[in-house]
N, C-alpha and C positions, 0 to 999 in steps of 0.2 A: 751470240745474241738470242739464243733459244730461251735463256732464263728471262730476259727482258720481255720477250714475246709472250711467254707463259704469264708473267706478272701482269702485263697489259690485259690479257684475256681474263684473268682472274678478277682484275679490277672492274672490268666491264660487267661481268656476271654477278658481282657482289650485290648490287641493289636488286637484281632480278631474284636472286636466292633469298634476299631479305624479305621481299614481298611474298614469296612462296612460303617462307616460314611464318609470316604473319597470318596467311590464309589458314595454315595448319593450326596455329594457336587459336584463331577465332573459331575454327571448327570444333576444337576440343572443348571450348567453353559453351558452344551452342549445340553440342552433340545430343543432349536430351530432347531438344526441340526439332532438330533437322536431321538427326542421324538415321531416321527411318527412310529417307529418300536415297535411292541407289545412285542417282545422278550426282547428288551432293557428295556422297562418299567417294565417288570416282574422282571428282574434282579435287577433293582433299587428298586422296591417295596420290594423284599425279603431282600435286604440289609438294607432298612429303618426299617423293623421290627426287624432285628437283632440288629441294633444300638439302637432301642427304648427300648428293653427288658433288662434293666439294672437298678439296684438300685443306687440312689444318696443319699448322706447323709448330704447335706447342704440345708438349707431352700431356696426355690425359692423366687424370688422377688414378692412383692405384686403388683407392677406395677400400683398402684392407684395414678396417677399424678393430676387428677382433678375430679370434681363431679358437677353435676347440683344442685345448691342450691339457693333457693329463685329466681328462674327464670333465673339464669345466671351461666356460667361455672366458678367454683372457683378452684384455685390451691390447691393441697393437698401435704403436706410434712410430711414424717415419722420422728419422733424424739423419742429417748429413754429418758423417764422422770424419771424413777426409775429402779433399777435392783438389782438382787441377782446373785449368781453364777449359778442358775438354770433357771432364767427367766428374761426377759426384759419387762418392761411395755412400750408398744408402744403407742404414741399419734399421731393420724392422724390429724395433725394441718391444719386447713383450713385458707386460706388467705382472711378472712373477719371478721368484728367485731360484727356480729350478735350473741347474746347469745342464746345458744341452750342447751337442757338437756344433762348433762354429763352421758355417759353410759360406764360402764366397761364390756367388753365382755370377758368372761372366756372361753378360748379355751380348747378342750380336750388334754390330754397328753395320746394319744392312739396309737402312732406309726406314724401318719402323722403329718407333720408340720402345723403350724397355718395358712398357706396360703390356707388350705382347706376351710377356712372361708372368702376367698377373696370376694365372692359374697355377703356374709352376711354384711361384713364391708362396702362394696361399697354402698349397699342400705341404710344402717343405716346413712351413712354420709350425706345424703340429708337433714336430719332434726335433727341430733344429733351431739354432740361433743364426738367422739369415742376414747376409750382407749382399748387396747387389751393385754392379757397375751401372750407373745411370748416365749413359753417354748423352752429351748435349748436342743440340742442333748447331752445327758449325757455322751456319749463316748468322748466328748470334754471337760468335766468338771473334772479337776484333783481330785484325791481321797482325797486330803487334805481338800476339802470343805465338806467332810462328806456325810452322807446318805441323802436320800430324800424319805419320805413316805407320806401317805395320810394326816397325821397330818401337815406335812410341806406344803402340797398343800392347806389345809384349812387356815393355817397361812398366806400364800401368798395372798389369797383373802382378808383376813382381812387387811393386810398391804396396799394393793392397794386401798381398799375402804377408808381407812384412808387418803391415799395420795390424793384421789379425794375430800374428805371432805363431810360434810353433804349435803343432797339433791341429791346425785348422784343416778344412777340407775344401776342395776345389771342384766346381761343377761348371762346365762350359757347354753352351747350347748352340749347335749349328756352326756358323762361320768362325767364331773365335776358338774352336777346338784346336786349330793349328797353332794359334798364338799361345794358347794355354799349355800345350805340350812343349812348345819352345821355351816358355817361361820356366816351367818346372825343370826342363833339361839343363838350362843355364844355371838355375839355382843349385841343382844337384852337382853340377861340375864344380861349382864354387864351394860346395859343402855348406850351403846356407842353412842355418838352423830353422828358418821359416818355411822350408819346402814342405808342401802339404802332406798330411797323412794319407789322403786318398785323392785321386783325380778321376772324375767321371766325365767322359766325353760322349755327348749325345747328338746323334744325327749330324755329324760334321764331315767336311770334305778333306779327310786326312790323305786319301790317295784317289784322285778323281779319274785315274786311268781305269779303275775298277767299275764295270757296269755303267758307262757314261750315260748321263741323263741329258735332257734337252738343254738344261742350264749349262752343263759341261760342254756340250757341242757348240752352243752359242759363244762361249768364252774362247773356244779354239778356232772359231770360224773366221776370225779377223786378226790381223797383227795388232800388237799393243798400240801402235801409232794410230790405228783407226779408232780405237776406243778414246784415245786422248783427243783426237781431232773432232770427233762427232758427238761425244757424250759429256765432255767437260766444258763448263762455262764459269763465269764469275758472278758472284752474288751482287744483286742490284744495290745501288747507293743508299737506299732507304734503310738498310739493315746494318746492325753493328759490325757484321763481318764483311762489309762491302769490299769488293775487289778480291776476296778470297776465292781461289779456284776450287770448284766443287763438282761432284757428280750429283746433280739435282735429284731430290726425292721424287719429284713427279715423273721423271724418266724411269726410275726404278719401279714405281707403282704401275706405270704403263707396261713395263716388261713383265711384272708379276701377273697382271690381268690378262695379257695376251697369251700367256701359257695356258690359261683355263677360261677362255672366252665363253664357252658354252655353259660352264658351271656358274659364272657370274651373271650371264644373261638369264639363266633359269632362276637364280636367287632374286634378281630384281623383278622378274615377272611374278614370282611367287609372292614377293613382298607387296607388289601392287594389288594383287587379288586378295591377299589377307587383309590389307587396309580397307579395300573397297567392300569387303565382307564384314568389316568391323571385328575381325578376329585378332584382337590385340595380343593374345597369348602366343599365337603363331608368328606374328609380325615382330614381336619384341626381340627374340634372339637374332634375327637378321639385321634389325636396326642396330643392335648393340655391337654386332660383329663389324659392320661397315663403319660405324663411328670410330672404332679402333683402327680398322684397316686403312682408312683414309687420313689418318694422322701420320704424316711423313716428315722425315728429317733429311737434310742434305749430308752427303759424305765428303770428307776431305779428299781432294783429287789424288793426293799422294798415296793415301791409304788405299783407295779404290784401285788405282792403277797397279800399285805394288802387289796387292792381293790377287788381281787378275793374272798378272805375270808370274808371280812366284808359286801360287797355289794351283791355278787352273790351266796355265799354259806350259810352265817349265817343271812342275811336279818336284820342286826342290827338296821338300821335306822327305818324301819316300825315297828319293834318290840320294839322300845323305848330303845334299849340297846347300841347304838353307843356312844363311848366316844372319846374324843380328848385330849391328854395330861392328861388323868385321869379325865377329866370333862365329865359329861353326857350331850349329845346334846339333848335339849328339844325344838322341833319345836313350841310347844305351847307357848313358851316365846315370839315369834314374834307377835307384835301387831301393830307396826307403819309402817311396810312394806307391801305394796299391792302385791298380788301374781297373776301372769298369768302363766298358764301351756299350752303348745302347743304340739300336737301329730299329727302324720301322719297316715292315714287310713291303708296304705300298708307297714308300717314300719316293717321290718323283723329283726331288731336289738333290738329296744325298742318298744314292741308291745303296741297297744292301751290299756290304763288303767294303764300302769306302771308309767307314768309321772303324770297322773291325781291323783294318790295316794297321792301326796304331799298336795293336797287340804284338805284331811281328817287329815293329820298329823298336819297341821297348824290351830289348833282349836282356837288360840288366835286372829286370823285375822278376823275382821268382814266380814260378807257375802258380803256386797257391795264393799269390797276391793278385792274380789276374782273374777277371770275370767278364763274360760277354752275355748280353741279353738281346735277342731279336724278338720284337713284339709282333705277333701276327695281326693282320687286319687293320693296321694304322698307317696313315701317311705321315708326311713330315711334321705337320702341326700336332698330330695326335701323339707323337713321341713325348711331348712335354706339356700337353694340355688335354683336358677332356677325361672321359670316363675311364678309358683303359690306362692312361697315365696315372690317374688317381688310384685305380683299383688293382692294377697288375704291375706296372713298371715301378711306381713309387715304392711299394713294399720291398722289391728287390734292392732298390737304391738305398732305402733306409737300413736294411739289414747289412748291406755292404759297408756303409759308413760307420754304423755302430759297432761292427765287428772289428774295425781297424781304428777305432777312436781311443 
């Protein structure tokens, strides 16, 4: 009943937040006349925070309309080129005829929408033909489409790699690195001609026994039955996916925020003061971040529970025991795909060494086809977004992909 309780709470607060948003809108229109009064600015700032602190359940827009490519501004158009009931394969099509390496970016199914990788995609577009797994909010997927688990996730990666065809490149960020390695290993064992030329695994939980983080400790603190009993609920009747069992996005958001309470409290305090001081330039980045951060999607219960069990509690991949549809996943079968692993020094979700572990699993890849990069001074998010991603990590990734293209 936790989902129903959340929905009732959200319904009650909706008109309150609507009023707060109206106050902010009115203030913006009247700012030239009343903006000089500190008391008015404080009221507007408080209402802005009240309007901001709400969850949304629809994917925000990527907003990537153009990109600098080959020294000129090139138009970018989003198009869906393949789809299943649970995922759309997005192609960020550029308006030019230059051939560039095809890259499949596998986004996490971890509670946030794929727009969390907006900066990753925008940077990649400079020198690559980019495709992205756009996972759908399963509360909008009717129950008739069946369940979705880790095996289905792996099969989606295989499907999309086959869609891109031979010679493409694979980049997985965070949680899906395990599924990405499994997909490539199964394709290699089959001699599939669509197995990628390169595989880049970024900040992923390949072996969570290495330098365990608070996230890892939480996952092992309770038996899997506890997670199923306490964190799984059914989608309310009003949505297309009603009666589907899910791990609700609002629970995931609460978990994320509880890990960094002081950081979020400071961010909201700073936001209030920036707005009260009418310092829009400083307030805007915080507002932008939280508009994205509060956009949450539900996870299929089967996928969530299987991931907790296989990846975080039983360590099946590094122990050589992971199976998919009854087949043993053998990373040593990979021979033709070059491997790059990337980690962040201050990552408190996937600690240093957890992603690097993939290098030891892939014994069939020759040493000259393997690379590892540990980026000093960045946390989890900074591995794939921000200044150091753009200026230091991406050049290494670009060189790696182009050298094996």
